[in-house]
N, C-alpha and C positions, 0 to 999 in steps of 0.2 A: 504493499500500501504506499502510496505517496505521503509527504507531509502535509499537503492541502487536504487529506481525510482524517487528519487529526490525531494519527499514531504517532507515538514518539518514536523518533528514530536516530535519537542520541545512541552513541558508540557505548557499549557495555563499559568501557574503562572510564567514561565521563559520566556515567551515574553516580548520584550522591547517595549512594549506599555503603552503610558500614559491614565489614566483614562480619561473618556470623560468628557469635559466641557461644561458650557452651549451654545446650540447651537439651531438653528431653527426647526431641524427636526433630526429623527435618521439618515436618510440617511445622510444629510449634515454633521452631527456631525459625523460620522465615515468617510467619506470622508476627511474631514478637518484635523482629527487626523491620517489619512492614511498618507495624502500627508505631513502634518508635519514630521512625521516618514520617510518619503522617501527623502525629502528634508535636513533634519539633519542629514542623514545617519544611523537612529537608525533602520530602516528595510535596509538589506544590499543589494547592488547592485549584480546582480547575483543569488540572492537566491531565491527560489521556496518557496512561501506562501501558504497555504490552507486556504480557505474561512471559513471552520468549525473551524480551530485552532485559527484564528484571533477573529473569532466570539467569541469563549469561552474567549478569553482573555479581550475582550470588553465587556462580558457579556451579549451579544446578540445572536441573532440567526445569520447563516452563511447567510440568504437573503439580509439584509443591506450592510453586506462586500462584496458580489459579486456584488452588484448595485454599490456601491462605487467604487470598483476597476475597474469596466467597465468604469466609470466616468473617472477615473486615467489614463486608458488605452487611451482614446482620448485625453488625454492632454500628452500622451507620456512618464509617468512614471512607467507603468508597460505594461507587454504584457502577454497577456493569453496563457496558455500552456493547451491544450486539455485533459480533464478528469482528471486533475492534479492540477492547481491552478493558481497562479500568478507569474510571475516573475518580479522582481524589474529591469528596464533597466538600462545599464549601460551609464556614460556618461563620455568620455576622458576629459583630459585637454584642448585639441585643441578645443573640441565642446564647452567647458564652455567658451574658451575664444573667439569663433567665436559669442557666444550668448552676451557675453559683448560688443563687439565690433558694434554689431547691435543695444544694447540697448544704447550705447554711441550715435549713430547716430539718434536716434529717439527722447530719452526721453530729456535730457539737453536743445536742441534748443527749444520743445514744454515749458519748464519751463521758459526760457527767453521770448517767445513770450507772454505766458499768465501773466508774472508780469506786477503789474499794471491794470489789466482787471477782475480781480476776483473781484465781488461785496462785499463791507465790510460786507453787511448783511450775506455771506455767510462764513464768516471768522469765527465765534463762533463755527458755526458745524463742519467746519474743523479743527481748533484746538481740538476738542472733539475726531475727529478720531485720531489725532497726540499723544493725551493723551490716547487713549484706547493702542497704540503699547507701549508706555512707561510702562503703567502698567501690559501689558501681559508680556515686559521684566523684570521688577521688580518681576512679580509673578512667573517668570521661567516656564511660560505657553507658549510653542512654536507654538503649534497649532493655539493659541488665538492671538500670535504675528504675525504669517506668513500671518493669515487671516486678521488681521487689517492692516497688510503693504500694502498686495495687494489692498485691497478696498481703502485705502488713495490715494495710487498712481493713481489708475483707477480714482478716483473723480478727482483730479487733472487734468488729461491727459484729460478728457470730457469737460474742458473748451477750447480745441483746437477745437472741434466740428467736428473732425475725428474718427469715431468710428469705422475704420478699425485699426486705428493707435493705439487706447485703447484696442481693443481685441489683435492685434499682440503683444502689450508691456505687457500686462498682461500675455499673452502665455508664452513669454520668460521667464517672472520673475518667473512662476510657474515651470519652467523647471530647473531653476539654482538650484544648489545643493550647500548648504550651512552646511558643516559639522562642522565648526568651531561654531556654534550657541549656540550647549549645554555647550561649555566649556566657551564661554563667559558669559552664562547666568550664570552658576555657580561662575563664578568669578567676577560678578556684572558689568561687563565691557558693556554688550549688552545695560543696562538700558541710560547709558551714550549716546552712540552711537545714540539710538533711540531719542534724544534730538533733532537731525539733521532736524527732521521732522517738530518741531515748528520753527527752524531756517530757513528752506525753507519757510515756510509760512510768516514770518516776512518779507523776501526779497521779495515774491511776492506781499505781500500788500504795502512795501515801492516802488514798482515798479522798483527794481534795476533787470532788466533782465540778466547783465553781471555776477553778483554774484549769481543769483539763479541757471542760467547755470553752473557755476564752483562746487557751491554745488552739482548738481544734478550729475555730472560727478564724484565727489569723492564719494558721495553716493553709485554710481554703482561700483565704484571702491572698495568699503568695502566688496560688494556682492562676488567680483570674489578673492579679498585679505583676509582682517579682518573676515567676516563673512564665508567665503568657507575653511578657515584654521584655524583662530585663530591667525595669524600673521597679522602684522601691513601692511606687504609687499606683493605684489601681486606674484606669480609666476615667472613672466617675471622679476621682480625687484630682486629676491632671486637669481637668473642666473647670475646677472651682477656684 
């Protein structure tokens, strides 16, 4: 197909794709890498990508890429274009604001509720998950960072006992675009921000519900401000 038909024709070695890291399966590995590239803006909104070109960039066949893209389509990150490939879906500032508003309604109250209820025997495992986030941030591995961050928060939300809430909050987290992550990682600021996960666990262990709720509110604010743009202020704050 020709460029006029909209299919990406960039050579594989020029595609902005990071090498595959250590993952559980090829399909999962490709999915995590593509998800991270979309969330961080490396794969651009509105752009049409072909599975063969992406597969060549990864050094794999087109099949696991197609499988991964179908998973991401179900998450709302891409849409299929028949006989052409996959287009990264666009998300407006308003949509990101709406996702943030919903997350603020869901996650901070849960952190307040679970504070003081998480068994002490679970804390070592949770701190290990938090450290995985810090390690990925220090290494500049955004795919591992986003995967570890998602798993950490899902684990904490599980203590609410509400599986529907866990699924909804996790879905909203994966749809959030955070284009400032790469800049923060390159400036070594992401690792400092990642330490908040350990701070949250310490507040939960201490049973300090109000402080855990407030830290979670600030954490979500980063996703809309600092992590989304690389700036400390949210878009709303920049307009005031």
